[in-house]
C-alpha positions as CSV (number, residue, x, y, z in Angstrom):
1,M,24.1,-10.6,-11.1
2,Y,26.0,-10.0,-7.9
3,F,25.4,-12.2,-4.9
4,F,24.1,-9.3,-2.8
5,H,21.4,-8.6,-5.5
6,R,19.9,-12.1,-5.3
7,P,17.5,-11.4,-2.4
8,F,16.0,-8.4,-4.2
9,R,15.6,-10.5,-7.4
10,Q,13.9,-13.3,-5.5
11,A,11.6,-11.0,-3.6
12,A,10.7,-9.1,-6.9
13,D,10.0,-12.4,-8.7
14,E,7.6,-13.5,-6.0
15,I,5.8,-10.1,-6.1
16,V,5.6,-10.2,-9.9
17,E,4.0,-13.7,-9.6
18,Q,1.4,-12.4,-7.1
19,I,0.7,-9.4,-9.4
20,M,0.1,-11.6,-12.3
21,E,-2.1,-14.0,-10.3
22,K,-4.2,-11.1,-9.2
23,G,-4.7,-10.1,-12.8
24,I,-3.3,-6.6,-12.3
25,V,-0.9,-6.7,-15.2
26,S,-1.7,-8.1,-18.7
27,D,-0.2,-11.4,-19.6
28,D,1.0,-9.8,-22.8
29,S,3.0,-7.2,-21.0
30,N,6.8,-7.1,-20.7
31,F,6.6,-6.2,-17.0
32,L,8.6,-9.3,-15.8
33,Q,11.3,-8.8,-18.3
34,F,11.7,-5.1,-17.3
35,V,11.9,-6.0,-13.6
36,Q,14.4,-8.8,-14.2
37,S,16.6,-6.6,-16.3
38,Q,17.0,-3.7,-13.8
39,I,18.2,-4.1,-10.2
40,S,16.7,-0.7,-9.4
41,L,13.2,-2.0,-10.3
42,Q,13.9,-5.2,-8.3
43,K,14.9,-3.2,-5.2
44,K,11.8,-1.0,-5.5
45,L,9.4,-3.9,-6.1
46,A,11.0,-5.9,-3.2
47,K,9.5,-3.2,-0.9
48,A,6.1,-4.5,-1.8
49,A,6.6,-7.6,0.2
50,D,5.9,-5.5,3.3
51,Y,2.8,-3.8,1.9
52,G,0.4,-6.7,1.7
53,L,-0.8,-7.2,-1.9
54,E,-4.0,-8.7,-0.7
55,R,-5.2,-5.2,0.2
56,I,-4.8,-3.9,-3.3
57,K,-8.1,-3.4,-5.1
58,R,-7.9,-4.0,-8.8
59,E,-11.2,-2.1,-9.4
60,R,-9.7,1.0,-7.7
61,I,-6.6,0.8,-10.0
62,E,-8.9,0.6,-13.0
63,E,-10.9,3.6,-11.8
64,L,-7.8,5.7,-11.3
65,I,-6.4,4.8,-14.7
66,N,-9.7,5.5,-16.4
67,T,-10.1,8.9,-14.7
68,G,-6.5,9.9,-15.8
69,M,-5.0,9.9,-12.3
70,I,-2.6,7.2,-13.3
71,N,-1.1,7.4,-16.8
72,L,-1.3,3.8,-17.9
73,Q,-3.4,1.8,-20.4
74,L,-5.7,-1.1,-19.7
75,D,-6.4,-4.1,-22.0
76,E,-9.9,-5.3,-22.7
77,Q,-9.9,-7.4,-19.5
78,G,-9.0,-4.3,-17.4
79,R,-5.4,-5.3,-16.8
80,I,-2.5,-2.9,-17.0
81,V,-0.5,-3.0,-20.3
82,C,3.2,-2.5,-19.6
83,T,5.4,-2.0,-22.7
84,T,8.1,0.4,-21.5
85,K,10.5,0.7,-18.5
86,E,8.8,3.9,-17.5
87,E,5.4,2.1,-17.4
88,A,7.1,-0.7,-15.3
89,R,8.2,2.0,-12.8
90,L,4.7,3.4,-12.8
91,V,3.2,-0.1,-12.2
92,I,5.5,-0.5,-9.3
93,D,4.3,2.8,-7.9
94,V,0.8,1.6,-8.2
95,I,1.7,-1.6,-6.3
96,L,3.4,0.4,-3.6
97,D,0.4,2.7,-3.4
98,N,2.5,5.8,-4.2
99,F,-0.5,7.9,-5.2
100,V,-2.1,10.2,-2.7
101,S,-4.7,13.0,-2.5
102,S,-4.2,15.9,-0.2
103,L,-6.7,16.1,2.6
104,I,-6.4,19.9,2.6
105,T,-6.4,20.9,-1.1
106,D,-7.6,17.7,-2.8
107,D,-4.6,17.9,-5.1
108,K,-3.3,14.6,-6.2
109,Y,0.4,13.5,-5.9
110,R,2.8,10.7,-6.7
111,A,4.4,10.3,-3.3
112,I,7.6,8.3,-3.3
113,N,8.5,8.7,0.4
114,K,5.3,8.6,2.5
115,M,4.5,7.7,6.1
116,R,1.1,6.2,7.0
117,I,-1.0,8.3,9.3
118,Q,-2.9,6.3,12.0
């Protein structure tokens, strides 16, 4: 790992620890390994440090997965099962709150670049 990647890795490791403590991702998942193996996932997840994980509602995540809005699987405890890199990317999008519903059409989107409306 290059020296300039170290801050991303450290921030991502801290966020993963918080995600696991909140019980969002299953202990049996490979989420940590996927994040540690790809700098692009580390950079993306490092952004979550500014989002405030305390505001994430695990029950809402479960609801969105159960209704098919988010294409992930839950284990018997209601935690996300992450077994592929694509699922790891999707978990990070969940953490970054990259899912929105249009106020005009009610269409649902995965929004990578969004700006909060006051």
